[in-house]
VOVEX-730377 format. One record per residue (C-alpha): residue number from 1; residue in three letters; x, y, z. Coordinates in nm, 3 decimals. Example, Ala and Ser with C-alpha at 12.3 -4.5 7.8 and 13.67 -1.06 7.14 Angstrom:
num_residuo_xx_yy_zz
1_ALA_1.230_-0.450_0.780
2_SER_1.367_-0.106_0.714
This chain:
num_residuo_xx_yy_zz
1_THR_0.000_0.000_0.000
2_LYS_0.093_0.366_-0.027
3_ALA_0.168_0.404_0.346
4_MET_0.386_0.093_0.358
5_ALA_0.562_0.179_0.033
6_SER_0.648_0.523_0.174
7_PHE_0.874_0.360_0.434
8_PRO_1.207_0.296_0.260
9_GLY_1.306_0.012_0.494
10_GLU_0.986_-0.189_0.446
11_VAL_1.157_-0.469_0.258
12_PHE_1.382_-0.539_0.559
13_LEU_1.107_-0.552_0.824
14_THR_1.002_-0.917_0.794
15_THR_1.174_-1.100_1.076
16_LEU_1.124_-1.382_1.324
17_ASN_0.953_-1.345_1.661
18_ASP_0.968_-1.657_1.879
19_GLY_1.028_-1.866_1.569
20_GLU_0.737_-1.718_1.375
21_ALA_0.744_-1.467_1.093
22_TYR_0.642_-1.119_1.208
23_GLN_0.531_-0.820_1.007
24_LEU_0.409_-0.482_1.122
25_PRO_0.037_-0.421_1.068
26_ASN_-0.084_-0.289_0.736
27_PHE_-0.244_0.029_0.867
28_SER_-0.368_0.149_0.529
29_GLU_-0.555_-0.177_0.474
30_PHE_-0.718_-0.150_0.817
31_ARG_-0.817_0.215_0.761
32_ASN_-0.981_0.121_0.429
33_TYR_-1.167_-0.163_0.600
34_ALA_-1.284_0.068_0.879
35_ILE_-1.397_0.335_0.636
36_ARG_-1.594_0.077_0.434
37_THR_-1.757_-0.050_0.753
38_ILE_-1.851_0.301_0.865
39_THR_-1.988_0.387_0.518
40_CYS_-2.197_0.070_0.486
41_THR_-2.334_0.096_0.840
42_THR_-2.422_0.463_0.792
43_PHE_-2.596_0.387_0.460
44_PHE_-2.792_0.102_0.619
45_VAL_-2.900_0.297_0.930
46_ALA_-2.951_0.642_0.776
47_ILE_-3.092_0.556_0.430
48_LEU_-3.189_0.195_0.361
49_LEU_-3.348_0.107_0.695
50_PRO_-3.569_0.423_0.717
51_LEU_-3.686_0.357_0.358
52_VAL_-3.785_-0.003_0.432
53_ILE_-3.953_0.088_0.761
54_GLY_-4.134_0.375_0.588
55_GLN_-4.284_0.139_0.330
56_TRP_-4.372_-0.106_0.605
57_MET_-4.546_0.162_0.809
58_LYS_-4.730_0.288_0.500
59_GLY_-4.872_-0.059_0.436
60_ALA_-4.971_-0.098_0.798
61_GLU_-5.142_0.242_0.793
62_THR_-5.344_0.150_0.480
63_VAL_-5.469_-0.173_0.638
64_SER_-5.548_0.015_0.957
65_LYS_-5.763_0.266_0.768
66_ARG_-5.946_-0.016_0.594
67_ASN_-6.007_-0.181_0.929
68_VAL_-6.150_0.140_1.074
69_SER_-6.377_0.195_0.771
70_SER_-6.498_-0.166_0.781
71_ASP_-6.563_-0.149_1.154
72_ASN_-6.776_0.167_1.113
73_SER_-6.982_0.009_0.830
74_LEU_-7.039_-0.307_1.027
75_LYS_-7.154_-0.114_1.332
76_GLU_-7.402_0.088_1.123
77_LYS_-7.542_-0.224_0.954
78_ALA_-7.567_-0.402_1.286
79_HIS_-7.762_-0.109_1.434
80_GLN_-8.005_-0.100_1.138
81_GLU_-8.057_-0.472_1.152
82_LYS_-8.119_-0.459_1.525
83_SER_-8.385_-0.187_1.476
84_LYS_-8.562_-0.388_1.208
85_GLN_-8.553_-0.701_1.417
86_GLU_-8.709_-0.516_1.710
87_SER_-8.984_-0.385_1.481
88_LEU_-9.052_-0.728_1.343
89_VAL_-9.072_-0.874_1.691
90_LYS_-9.338_-0.619_1.786
91_LYS_-9.540_-0.697_1.476
92_SER_-9.509_-1.068_1.535
93_LYS_-9.649_-1.031_1.885
94_ARG_-9.956_-0.855_1.748
95_THR_-10.012_-1.123_1.488
96_ILE_-9.905_-1.423_1.691
97_ASN_-10.235_-1.602_1.624
98_LYS_-10.220_-1.551_1.248
99_SER_-10.160_-1.835_1.013
100_LYS_-9.828_-2.004_0.946
101_LYS_-9.841_-1.862_0.598
102_LYS_-9.849_-1.510_0.733
103_ARG_-9.560_-1.586_0.966
104_HIS_-9.373_-1.728_0.674
105_THR_-9.437_-1.407_0.483
106_ILE_-9.302_-1.200_0.768
107_GLN_-8.989_-1.411_0.781
108_SER_-8.942_-1.387_0.408
109_ASN_-8.949_-1.011_0.432
110_SER_-8.632_-1.004_0.652
111_PRO_-8.349_-0.787_0.510
112_GLU_-8.097_-0.952_0.287
113_LYS_-7.726_-0.889_0.292
114_ASP_-7.636_-0.581_0.088
115_SER_-7.408_-0.674_-0.198
116_SER_-7.258_-0.328_-0.187
117_GLU_-7.124_-0.379_0.170
118_PRO_-6.753_-0.278_0.190
119_THR_-6.495_-0.556_0.167
120_ILE_-6.375_-0.670_0.506
121_PRO_-6.005_-0.770_0.521
122_THR_-5.949_-1.133_0.602
123_LYS_-5.807_-1.244_0.936
124_GLU_-5.486_-1.359_0.768
125_GLU_-5.447_-1.019_0.599
126_VAL_-5.488_-0.828_0.923
127_GLU_-5.257_-1.054_1.123
128_GLY_-4.994_-1.052_0.847
129_ILE_-4.893_-0.693_0.922
130_GLN_-4.786_-0.654_1.283
131_PRO_-4.699_-0.320_1.446
132_ILE_-4.327_-0.242_1.508
133_HIS_-4.214_-0.322_1.860
134_PRO_-4.128_0.000_2.051
135_PHE_-3.779_-0.137_2.138
136_PHE_-3.697_-0.237_1.781
137_MET_-3.521_0.083_1.674
138_PRO_-3.318_0.131_1.997
139_ILE_-3.200_-0.230_1.981
140_LEU_-3.108_-0.190_1.615
141_ASN_-2.915_0.131_1.684
142_VAL_-2.726_-0.028_1.972
143_THR_-2.641_-0.326_1.752
144_CYS_-2.500_-0.098_1.484
145_LEU_-2.294_0.092_1.743
146_VAL_-2.155_-0.237_1.876
147_LEU_-2.057_-0.344_1.524
148_LEU_-1.886_-0.010_1.464
149_PHE_-1.706_-0.033_1.799
150_GLN_-1.584_-0.380_1.712
151_ALA_-1.465_-0.275_1.367
152_ILE_-1.300_0.053_1.469
153_ILE_-1.172_-0.024_1.820
154_LEU_-1.155_-0.396_1.895
155_LYS_-1.007_-0.497_1.559
156_SER_-0.781_-0.196_1.526
157_PRO_-0.404_-0.268_1.524
158_TYR_-0.371_0.074_1.689
159_ASN_-0.532_-0.090_1.995
160_THR_-0.429_-0.456_1.966
161_LYS_-0.084_-0.489_1.807
162_ILE_0.109_-0.167_1.876
163_PRO_0.035_-0.008_2.220
164_ARG_0.217_-0.273_2.429
165_GLY_0.480_-0.382_2.180
166_ILE_0.854_-0.316_2.227
167_PHE_1.029_-0.276_1.893
168_GLU_1.402_-0.298_1.825
169_ALA_1.574_-0.185_1.505
170_PRO_1.922_-0.066_1.392
171_MET_1.978_0.308_1.430
172_PHE_2.353_0.394_1.456
173_THR_2.667_0.226_1.333
174_ALA_2.947_0.149_1.580
175_ASP_3.146_0.454_1.465
176_GLU_2.840_0.678_1.501
177_CYS_2.788_0.550_1.857
178_GLU_3.145_0.649_1.943
179_THR_3.083_0.992_1.791
180_VAL_2.781_1.055_2.015
181_ILE_2.967_0.940_2.328
182_GLU_3.257_1.173_2.242
183_MET_3.011_1.461_2.200
184_ALA_2.880_1.391_2.551
185_HIS_3.225_1.379_2.711
186_THR_3.322_1.707_2.546
187_ALA_3.000_1.874_2.664
188_ALA_3.043_1.739_3.020
189_LYS_3.402_1.867_3.036
190_LYS_3.288_2.214_2.932
191_MET_3.004_2.217_3.184
192_TYR_3.235_2.106_3.466
193_THR_3.472_2.391_3.386
194_GLU_3.186_2.643_3.390
195_ALA_3.061_2.506_3.724
196_LEU_3.405_2.557_3.879
197_GLU_3.415_2.915_3.750
198_LYS_3.075_3.002_3.898
199_ASP_3.158_2.837_4.233
200_ASP_2.809_2.867_4.386
201_ASP_2.753_2.603_4.654
202_ASN_2.392_2.714_4.702
203_ASP_2.296_2.603_4.350
204_LYS_2.217_2.233_4.365
205_HIS_2.261_2.198_3.990
206_LEU_2.615_2.338_4.001
207_VAL_2.696_2.122_4.301
208_GLY_2.577_1.817_4.108
209_LEU_2.801_1.904_3.813
210_LYS_3.106_1.897_4.042
211_LYS_3.032_1.545_4.167
212_ASP_3.135_1.226_3.986
213_PRO_3.084_1.178_3.703
214_LYS_3.194_1.541_3.667
215_GLY_3.004_1.768_3.430
216_TRP_2.695_1.545_3.415
217_ARG_2.364_1.667_3.554
218_LYS_2.207_1.472_3.841
219_THR_1.897_1.680_3.924
220_ARG_1.737_1.767_3.590
221_HIS_1.433_1.542_3.638
222_ASP_1.228_1.583_3.956
223_PHE_1.071_1.241_4.010
224_TYR_1.306_0.996_3.836
225_PRO_1.643_1.174_3.813
226_THR_1.912_1.034_3.587
227_THR_2.276_1.121_3.531
228_ASP_2.234_1.289_3.195
229_LEU_2.292_1.575_2.951
230_ASN_2.016_1.738_2.748
231_ILE_2.096_1.780_2.380
232_VAL_1.939_2.128_2.364
233_THR_2.009_2.304_2.692
234_ASP_2.350_2.159_2.777
235_ALA_2.689_2.225_2.619
236_PHE_2.648_2.041_2.290
237_THR_2.760_2.245_1.990
238_THR_2.546_2.354_1.697
239_GLU_2.734_2.103_1.482
240_ASP_2.651_1.829_1.733
241_ARG_2.281_1.909_1.722
242_ARG_2.276_1.931_1.343
243_TRP_2.443_1.591_1.317
244_ILE_2.200_1.431_1.565
245_GLN_1.896_1.586_1.399
246_GLU_2.004_1.461_1.059
247_LYS_2.029_1.104_1.186
248_LEU_1.696_1.121_1.370
249_ASP_1.525_1.274_1.066
250_ALA_1.659_1.008_0.834
251_ARG_1.614_0.701_1.053
252_LEU_1.401_0.746_1.363
253_ALA_1.116_0.964_1.231
254_PRO_1.019_0.728_0.945
255_LEU_1.046_0.426_1.176
256_VAL_0.818_0.578_1.443
257_ASN_0.574_0.685_1.172
258_ARG_0.568_0.331_1.030
259_VAL_0.550_0.140_1.360
260_PHE_0.273_0.353_1.509
261_GLY_0.086_0.420_1.183
262_LEU_0.074_0.797_1.234
263_GLY_0.025_0.900_0.873
264_SER_0.269_1.192_0.903
265_LYS_0.620_1.244_1.041
266_SER_0.521_1.603_1.117
267_ALA_0.310_1.476_1.409
268_ILE_0.628_1.377_1.596
269_ARG_0.756_1.634_1.847
270_ALA_1.036_1.558_2.091
271_MET_0.949_1.649_2.449
272_ASP_1.296_1.575_2.581
273_ILE_1.612_1.425_2.428
274_PHE_1.906_1.352_2.654
275_LEU_2.206_1.125_2.689
276_VAL_2.204_0.905_3.001
277_ARG_2.503_0.754_3.176
278_TYR_2.485_0.461_3.421
279_ASP_2.793_0.382_3.634
280_HIS_2.828_0.080_3.860
281_ASP_2.979_0.298_4.137
282_ASN_2.735_0.592_4.100
283_GLN_2.384_0.571_3.952
284_ALA_2.369_0.210_3.833
285_ASN_1.996_0.177_3.765
286_LEU_1.661_0.357_3.743
287_LYS_1.352_0.240_3.931
288_GLN_1.024_0.146_3.766
289_HIS_0.836_0.429_3.599
290_THR_0.649_0.548_3.292
291_ASP_0.769_0.831_3.069
292_ASN_0.636_1.166_2.955
293_GLY_0.479_1.189_2.613
294_PHE_0.336_0.916_2.389
295_VAL_0.641_0.728_2.261
296_SER_0.979_0.661_2.423
297_PHE_1.300_0.560_2.253
298_ASN_1.647_0.472_2.373
299_ILE_1.956_0.389_2.167
300_LEU_2.232_0.179_2.323
301_LEU_2.569_0.346_2.244
302_ASN_2.819_0.102_2.391
303_ASN_2.863_-0.251_2.522
304_GLU_3.159_-0.210_2.759
305_PHE_2.963_-0.291_3.074
306_GLU_2.812_-0.585_3.260
307_GLY_2.452_-0.621_3.367
308_GLY_2.202_-0.361_3.260
309_GLY_1.910_-0.394_3.021
310_THR_1.549_-0.279_3.048
311_ARG_1.271_-0.466_3.224
312_PHE_0.920_-0.401_3.092
313_GLU_0.612_-0.494_3.292
314_MET_0.242_-0.501_3.220
315_LYS_-0.026_-0.559_3.483
316_ASN_-0.367_-0.681_3.376
317_GLY_-0.578_-0.724_3.687
318_VAL_-0.399_-0.968_3.916
319_ASP_-0.181_-1.098_3.633
320_LYS_0.163_-0.956_3.567
321_GLU_0.394_-1.011_3.271
322_GLU_0.760_-0.915_3.242
323_ILE_0.997_-0.882_2.948
324_ILE_1.369_-0.806_2.979
325_VAL_1.534_-0.658_2.671
326_ASN_1.907_-0.627_2.606
327_PRO_1.937_-0.454_2.268
328_SER_2.243_-0.470_2.045
329_ARG_2.481_-0.176_2.029
330_GLY_2.352_0.096_1.798
331_HIS_1.996_-0.042_1.809
332_VAL_1.695_0.160_1.917
333_LEU_1.407_0.045_2.137
334_ILE_1.078_0.225_2.075
335_HIS_0.763_0.167_2.277
336_SER_0.459_0.339_2.426
337_ALA_0.551_0.573_2.710
338_ASN_0.266_0.417_2.912
339_ILE_0.443_0.083_2.955
340_LEU_0.597_0.040_3.300
341_HIS_0.973_-0.015_3.273
342_GLU_1.297_0.018_3.468
343_GLY_1.668_0.036_3.394
344_LEU_1.836_-0.268_3.546
345_ALA_2.155_-0.215_3.742
346_ILE_2.493_-0.256_3.578
347_THR_2.759_-0.433_3.782
348_ASN_3.069_-0.313_3.601
349_GLY_3.169_-0.037_3.359
350_ALA_2.950_0.246_3.226
351_ARG_2.643_0.225_3.004
352_TYR_2.549_0.510_2.766
353_ILE_2.207_0.547_2.602
354_LEU_2.047_0.826_2.399
355_VAL_1.691_0.868_2.530
356_GLY_1.392_1.060_2.397
357_PHE_1.031_1.124_2.497
358_LEU_0.815_1.194_2.192
359_ASN_0.476_1.361_2.171
360_ILE_0.236_1.270_1.891
361_ASP_0.049_1.595_1.820
362_ARG_-0.268_1.671_1.628
363_VAL_-0.165_2.037_1.609
364_ASN_0.175_2.204_1.601
365_PRO_0.192_2.469_1.875
366_LEU_0.476_2.655_1.698
367_SER_0.352_2.658_1.339
368_PRO_0.091_2.877_1.164
369_ASP_-0.021_2.562_0.982
370_ARG_-0.131_2.384_1.299
371_ASN_-0.251_2.061_1.140
372_THR_0.020_1.793_1.160
373_GLY_-0.158_1.534_0.945
374_LEU_-0.201_1.284_1.229
375_ASN_-0.478_1.044_1.127
376_LEU_-0.788_0.984_1.338
377_PHE_-0.717_0.617_1.405
378_ALA_-0.377_0.697_1.561
379_SER_-0.528_0.969_1.780
380_TRP_-0.885_0.981_1.912
381_LEU_-0.957_0.618_1.811
382_SER_-0.643_0.491_1.983
383_MET_-0.697_0.397_2.348
384_ASP_-0.330_0.451_2.431
385_TRP_-0.323_0.799_2.272
386_VAL_-0.640_0.901_2.456
387_THR_-0.494_0.767_2.783
388_THR_-0.194_0.999_2.748
389_ILE_-0.413_1.295_2.652
390_MET_-0.634_1.245_2.959
391_GLU_-0.334_1.197_3.189
392_THR_-0.170_1.518_3.062
393_ALA_-0.498_1.711_3.093
394_TYR_-0.541_1.584_3.449
395_GLN_-0.186_1.681_3.551
396_LEU_-0.220_2.028_3.395
397_ASN_-0.556_2.074_3.568
398_VAL_-0.403_1.988_3.905
399_LYS_-0.105_2.214_3.842
400_ARG_-0.322_2.513_3.753
401_SER_-0.552_2.447_4.048
402_PHE_-0.298_2.368_4.319
403_GLY_0.032_2.502_4.188
404_ARG_0.216_2.172_4.137
405_TYR_0.164_1.839_3.966
406_ALA_-0.050_1.569_4.126
407_LYS_0.256_1.369_4.233
408_ASP_0.344_1.646_4.481
409_ARG_0.101_1.544_4.756
410_GLU_0.203_1.824_4.992
411_PHE_0.064_2.081_4.747
412_GLN_-0.280_1.921_4.709
413_ASN_-0.446_2.160_4.957
414_ARG_-0.306_2.475_4.800
415_LYS_-0.573_2.634_4.581
416_ILE_-0.505_2.880_4.302
417_LYS_-0.779_3.064_4.117
418_SER_-0.797_2.964_3.750
419_THR_-1.013_3.112_3.476
420_ARG_-0.997_2.806_3.246
421_TRP_-1.336_2.633_3.222
422_THR_-1.182_2.289_3.269
423_ASP_-1.017_2.376_3.600
424_ASN_-1.274_2.245_3.845
425_LYS_-1.302_1.928_4.046
426_PHE_-1.572_1.773_3.826
427_VAL_-1.372_1.800_3.501
428_ARG_-1.057_1.700_3.688
429_SER_-1.230_1.384_3.812
430_LEU_-1.357_1.317_3.460
431_PHE_-1.003_1.337_3.317
432_HIS_-0.875_1.104_3.589
433_ASP_-1.154_0.848_3.542
434_LEU_-1.124_0.850_3.162
435_LYS_-0.749_0.801_3.189
436_THR_-0.796_0.504_3.422
437_VAL_-1.064_0.342_3.205
438_MET_-0.876_0.397_2.878
439_LYS_-0.554_0.253_3.018
440_GLY_-0.741_-0.052_3.142
441_VAL_-0.898_-0.101_2.799
442_ALA_-0.561_-0.056_2.627
443_ASP_-0.393_-0.307_2.858
444_SER_-0.669_-0.565_2.806
445_LEU_-0.682_-0.531_2.426
446_ALA_-0.312_-0.513_2.341
447_ASP_-0.060_-0.793_2.296
448_PHE_0.250_-0.760_2.515
449_TYR_0.562_-0.866_2.327
450_THR_0.903_-0.762_2.196
451_VAL_1.035_-0.802_1.844
452_THR_1.351_-0.720_1.652
453_LEU_1.223_-0.572_1.327
454_VAL_1.541_-0.608_1.119
455_ASP_1.780_-0.901_1.116
456_GLU_2.135_-0.810_1.211
457_VAL_2.268_-0.927_0.873
458_ASN_2.051_-0.662_0.704
459_ALA_2.133_-0.378_0.944
460_THR_2.381_-0.200_0.717
461_ASP_2.156_-0.221_0.409
462_TYR_1.857_-0.107_0.615
463_ILE_2.036_0.205_0.744
464_LYS_2.166_0.280_0.394
465_ALA_1.813_0.257_0.248
466_LEU_1.681_0.507_0.504
467_ASP_1.972_0.748_0.445
468_ASN_1.932_0.732_0.066
469_ALA_1.559_0.809_0.092
470_TYR_1.629_1.102_0.324
471_ASN_1.895_1.246_0.092
472_SER_1.651_1.220_-0.198
473_GLU_1.392_1.413_0.003
474_ARG_1.642_1.684_0.086
475_THR_1.744_1.715_-0.279
476_SER_1.381_1.748_-0.392
477_GLU_1.297_1.978_-0.098
478_ARG_1.008_1.752_0.006
479_ILE_1.099_1.707_0.371
480_TYR_0.809_1.674_0.616
481_SER_1.003_1.614_0.931
482_ALA_0.957_1.583_1.302
483_SER_1.045_1.855_1.552
484_TRP_1.341_1.740_1.758
485_PHE_1.453_2.058_1.936
486_GLN_1.213_2.347_1.873
487_GLY_0.918_2.190_2.056
488_GLN_1.103_2.049_2.356
489_HIS_0.981_2.113_2.711
490_LEU_0.635_2.229_2.598
491_VAL_0.323_2.056_2.738
492_LEU_0.003_2.071_2.534
493_ASP_-0.345_2.040_2.683
494_PHE_-0.611_1.802_2.549
495_ASP_-0.740_2.069_2.307
496_GLY_-0.394_2.127_2.154
497_GLU_-0.334_2.458_2.329
498_LEU_-0.012_2.526_2.519
499_GLY_-0.061_2.407_2.877
500_SER_0.275_2.472_3.044
501_VAL_0.648_2.519_2.985
502_TRP_0.921_2.336_3.172
503_ASN_1.135_2.550_3.400
504_THR_1.434_2.428_3.199
505_ARG_1.304_2.612_2.894
506_SER_1.189_2.918_3.088
507_ASN_1.545_2.975_3.208
508_GLU_1.707_2.933_2.867
509_ASN_1.739_3.144_2.555
510_ASP_1.488_3.033_2.291
511_GLU_1.770_3.043_2.036
512_ALA_1.885_2.708_2.175
513_TYR_1.548_2.558_2.082
514_ARG_1.563_2.544_1.707
515_ASP_1.549_2.282_1.435
516_TYR_1.809_2.308_1.163
517_PHE_1.632_2.157_0.864
């Protein structure tokens, strides 16, 4: 199909998963099926069914009128006959002693049946047309809604195959991994030097930069801090960011678009991209958590360590499943940000990964042309997408109402006046309940699994195919790319409007937040 053909690495995606051939869903085929189902159901309910019922009701009404007319005629005839019979009875009493011949004459003068009497419908004809049961139409409408729900939601790969899958694919070569690690060491060295020059022991961020590993941030994230460097706000050079963006544009954006069936790379906006370092004698692991945004990715940059890996967990009622993934060097893991996961501890060496939290937006908050091209099935008809939207709306609602996010329990009783119509306890409860229900539905519908999309023997050819397609797009000036830097640290509300800005961005020059292509 057109959508599958637009992914230049499609030919390399057939691989084995637990001994069985695996292919990503054909989203275009499903969308065509869903559209046909919606069209046929709408035609049946809105056009064909009313026409048939109208003809049925018209026939029933005609028979009913004939019944009423016949009933009136019969009543009138019966009344006339009764009057005549009463008159005859009176006459017969007066002439009771007359001859049998006279009585016979009286009887012979009784009224005969009028041949012009209106035709009375037969019993079979009347019983053949029954009135419509009052619950017929509601039951029919509910049935049609159930069929549509099954076709659009229950059979959708957006809800069954993708939301709880963990996908691995080649992203960087070994030399490119070394390049990224060297960028990080250079940036950390520069930041350590600047921290020494400022020499402010009251600034916890500067104090963290002076601790081992020197020059790496330790307090950038509030709830699940990592030892990391942000690609935008930390001391990476313009050349570094251009190089990273080029690789993400060429390789990651088309892969995310293909795996999640978005319909447009322009819907991808990075919320945060940073390089994480795990050391066996410092921060060796990261406890279980979910991520910001809709999609998470991490690229393993080295293999000079022991231990490590990522444990994924899904709870469905009382049942719990776990998957531990140890990707190859240079490979990327992409998955829904709603999947619980943790970074397992390393026991020796240092582990470097490039991590990103990606939003999937319906509208671009920084562009005059706000429509990103995200298709309906990947957004409002995706349980996982709606879960994230409701969770974000709930957190923003709490922040505007109480001053901090819901995870900060000590701020729950602090009330702040808000003029936004959604900022009240009823809408806040609605967001929370919808988020809980949608996540439960997503967990129950989706398959939980991991798959390597490209065989290792095809890794080089796969990367080359993606790079060649990207270079062709740049030559023809037909690039519709993701936003990797410009849209970082912005939180959008459920209606697509800007909800909040991270403090990290508020304290930085906007010039640092720019995309280069």
